[in-house]
C-alpha positions, 0 to 999 in steps of 0.5 A: 531832217530833210522831208519829203514831199508826197502827193496822192492822185487816188483817181489817176491811181497813181503817187506822184512826188514833186521836185524842182527835177521832175515828177517821179511816178509809181503805179498801183500794183495792189490793184485787183488784190484782196486785202489779205493778198496786199498785206502779204504782197512783198516788193523785191526792188533792184536795190535789194529792198524788201517792203511789206504793205500792211494795214489795209485801213487809211489812217497809217502807212508802214515799211518794214522787213529792212534788208539785213545790211541796212540800219536805221541810221544810215536809212531812216524811213518815217511816213506820217499821215496828214490830210490828203499828204504823206510825209516821209523821211527817208535816205537816198535810193530806198523804197517807199510803200504807201497804201491809201484807201485800200490801194497800195503804192510803190515807188524808188526814191532814186531822184526825189526832191527833198525840202525841209519842211517845219512843223507847221501844219499842212493845209488842203487846197484841192479837195479833189486832188488833195494836194498840200503845200508848204509855205516855207522853203529854205534848202533845194538839192538833189540827192547824189549818186557817182558811178565808180570808175569814171574815166571820162576826161571832163569832171563828172557832174554829181548834182547841184545845190540850190537854196531858195533864198538864192534868187539868182542876184548872185550875191549867195555863194555856196561852201561845201565841207566834209569828206573830200571836198576841195580834193575829190569834189569841188562845187561851183560858188555861184551855181551850187554844181558838184563835180567829182575831179578824181576816179573814184572806187566803191571798194575804197570808200562807199559813201562820202559825207559831206555838208553844204552852206549858203553864205551871203557873199558880202558878209560871209555869213550864213543864210542857212543852216549847214545841212549834211547830205551824202554822195553815194558811189555807185557800183559797177562790176570792175571786180572778178572773183577770187578764191582766198583760200585756193588751190585746195587739197582735198580727199575722199575715199576710193569707192564712195558714192556718187554725191560724196562731199568732197570739199567746198570751195568758196569765191568772194567779190568785192563788188556791192552784193546789194546792186545787181548781180554784180557780186552774185557768183555761180560756180562751174568745174572746167576741168575734172568731169565726169569724175567730180561735179560742183554746185552752182550756188554752194561751191561744193564739190562731190563725187560724180561717178561711182566706184573710183578705184584707187588703184587704177588712179589715185589723184584728180586736178580739178579746176573750178571756176566762179562767175559773177553776174550770176554766170551770165554772158559778160559776167568776170570769173576767177578760177581755182584747182582742187588736188583731189586724193583718194584714200585707200579703203581695204578692197582688195584681197592679199594674193600670193604671187605662187601657189607653191614655193620650196626652200631648203634647210640645214639640219644645223640651223639653230632653233629661232633661226629664221628658215624662209620668207614669203610674201602676199601681195596686196593692192591696198596701202597702209593698214589695209595692207597690214597681213596675217598669217598662219599655218592651217595644214602640214606636217610641219606644225609644231617644228615651224612658225609663221608670222609677219613682219611689220615693216615688210608685210612678209610671212617669216618661218622661223625654227620651233624644234631642231632639225635631223636629216636621218630622222625627216629630211623634209616638212610640207606647210599649207601657209594662209595669208589674210588682211588683218583688217577687214571692211565689211562693205566689201565682204561679198566680193569674195574672200580676203585671204590666200592660201600657198603650199610651202615645202622644206627640204632638210639639208644633211649637214656633217654634225659634230658628235653629240654626247649621250647627255650634255651635262654628266654628273660624277662623284669621287672621294677626296681620298681617291689615289692618283688614277682612280676612275671616276666615270665614263662619258660617250658621245656618238656621230649623228652622221650616216658616217658614223665617224670613230671619236677621240676624247679630250679634256678642254684644258681651259676648264681644268687648268691644274690638270686634276683629271685625264681622260682616255682618247678612245674610251672616254674613261675619266681618271684622277691625275693629281690628289683632291681635297675638297676643301680646296675645290668641292665641284670641278666644272670641266668640259669633255671634247668629242672629236671626229677621227675622220674630221677633226674640225667637228668637235662637240662638247659635254659638261662633266660636273665632278663633285668630290666627296668629303672625308674626315682628313682635317683635325678640329681646331680652336675657332679662334685664337684666345687671349684669356685674362684672369684677374687676381681677385678670382676664386675657385670655380669661376668661369674664365673662358670658353672656347669653340672649335672649327673643322674644314671637314663637313660630315653629313650629319654635323659636327660633334666636338669633344673637349678635355684637357690633355693627359699632362694638364688634367692633374693641374691645381689651377684650371679645369674644363667642362665640356658644354656638350654643344660644341662649346667647353668652358675653363674653369678655375680650381683655386683662388689666390693668383698672383701676377708677380708670382706667375703671370702666365698659364699655359693650359693644353686643350685636346679636341676630338671630332666625330668623324671616322676615323675621328681626328684630334688635336691640341691646342694651347690656351694662354691665360695671363694673370691681371690686376683688375678694378672692382668691376673686374676689368684687367689693369695690368697683367704681368709686368706690363700695362694692360691698355683700358678699354676707354684708350689713353688718357689725354695726357698720354695722347698729348705727350705722344703728339708732342714727341711726333711733331719734335721729330717731324721739326727735326727732320724737316730742319735737317733736310733744309740745312742739307739742300742750303749747303753748297759742295766745295769746288775740287781743284787739283792742280796735280791732274791734267785737266783733259782727263776731267773733261766730259764731252756730251756732243759727241756724236761719233760715227753715228749708230755704229760708234758706241765708244768715247774718246779718250782725249788723254790718251796721245800718240806720236805722230810715227805711230799712227802710220801703221794701218788701223781701223778706225774705231768709230766708223766700220770701214766699207772699203778694204783699204783707204788707197783704194778708195781715194784711187777709184774716185776722181778728187773733188778738187785740182792742184796746179802741178807745181804744188807737189810738195804741199800735195804730199804733206796734205797726203800724209796728214790725211792718212794719218788723221784717217787711220788714227783710231784714238783721233776724235771724230770731229769730221765724221760722217753722222747717221741722223734721222731724217728732218727734211730738207736743209740749205741748198748749199753742199755740205762743207765737210771734207769727208761728205765731198769725198763721199758724194758721188759728182764732182763740183764745178768750180769753172765758174771762178775763171769768170771772175778775172785775173784776180781769181785766176789762182783759185780757178787753177786750184779747184776748177777742171784744168789739166792739173794733176790729181792730188791723190795720184801716185 
């Protein structure tokens, strides 16, 4: 570690440090101060190093309260007491505070000569000056600072390395190693001068640690141990402040007091904050005054004016400047924008645009319908503009209701009760609108509510007739005869016209037309016999129609209840199948029977059971009425045998309790069976009775085997029949033409509905009579007219009259022959798109076209085609169809 040799000259009151490059001097800044003042005195150097002068005695001196950004590894300082000499270990640029004999000395070690000092004791040479000298000196060099952003053309001189071993004889060379050696920093191996060859940027690297060594030029062996030193890059103000989080968005409530904090902006400066004012930032506002201000040191933006109203202006754009060098002239600056939005507070009451409203309401408006909408305006927004409406006065209380629409904040007036123009033709309401959320800070500004008068005029509507009762209830006996009057319905016209009313039944509610109603009186009567057991209640709709305006129809519901009469006799509840064991003895109950009745007497059913008069004296069975609408069947004897009589029929008489009472005779069949020991029937009559447990396994197996055999036989027969081929039918005796069936015969189109019999051939002479084709309905009355009224599509030479006559005869024969197949008839087809560009080759198609074909181009083909051109060209040949 390098040691600084410091000489204290007490008499002259200054502190000197001897070095090869000069003496650094610091004055006595503690002169005239008391010991307590000297103890608490603090010195703030340009480098930001804080030192505290302590311990007024002269035995020791200390430096304390280092700046927070320095560590002891980077800036160690140790002062030790020796007779008359202070030695300190320090880094570059450190402030040293020394106290000696009651005097405090301060010095900034910017350019202090450093010498390695051995641990040998120091000796005093001059008692007056008290200067101590070291006998052995080795390395001597400067501590170095390099100014950043150097732009000169020549390499920048940094400093000089020197060793005491170097006597200037040229046998010592200096070697530099470490960060940036040979690339950034170079050393003259002869003189030890260090230069920087590149421009340095402190923001990229603040210091460089290097190692210096002196070597013997001849042997290349080190003559001094390698020593480490630091080159520190000296900062300049080359970076402007920047806002890393800008631009800013901020909000502040409207009507905020002066000084309300809005947002804090923060600017950073890449320069060294420990050196001068390069990184000391001061904030100011360029745009946004006088509404806002900014604190110079903290960057907190605050409101500068009171009562800023959002409804007047809701947004402000601020420009904030950050300037280094403490805001002094020459400092660099940066700006950012701050958009401040005023948020809403409830500082505006609702107001109706008018003090009175009038609406018309039809009296036919259904209950719960919207009558009208009114709206109070509020300059606030969001929850602060939410409204509440209520009716505070008026004759419409209980008839109308007002409630807010959550989306539009309108007051919606709805109908609570039905309106009647004839009863009341208008209503008046006083409606109040108020804010739902109140801000107590602005309550003193006045009531946050407003009122308006609403007049509702009821419009007269031609209403349909109204029944006296919306639901009428009537009763009728099911025994009522046709035409029996059941009751009367009544409806009136609520309008002042009092139109006559006609009544009718909506037949959709009386499909079987059981009832009639008189159109004028509304009297309802039966139209058919009624049966309560089929329909106990009839729900029919009565229509009341105004005679003057049939479109006005009123509807009423009439419930007609059919009263029961005793018109159904009781019968067995189920169809009983009774079994009697051959081993049964006398008095044994073999069956218990019950009865049902479709009628429903008011007091409930009561049935009486007995045997008919014919069966009362039988010797086999008897009946006992249990008095609970059931009866028991008992045997009178034993010894029944199914081989003697397998089946008995016992007639039972059932009588109801109606008025008049009805009765019916029901026959109970009793089958004699052979039973097992438990009394379960095994065989009844001449047939086996199936066991309750089902068929045995053997019986089921046999049945399934039979079914499978039948299925196999059926499948075999079907397979054989499908493989058997039908023999060809050959009948040489018959004409083959009669057995040909044409499936592609399309005839004359849609009108051709008859097939052609190819066997019905006719002689040529028989075809000359004028007959009509069956496959085509003729469009013209006669064939000659058709052909004489149209120009021929082709021409023939004049000397071919024989051929012309022959073709003409054949053409007429084919055209009038009803038996000729329509091989060349016009067909009617559905349109399937455009076909070929070539024309149809059909002769009939050629005749039916309205335009002639142009065959004149055949003459251009030469003599070989002259005959063909004469036949089909437009020469002067005579018409083949001319008479």
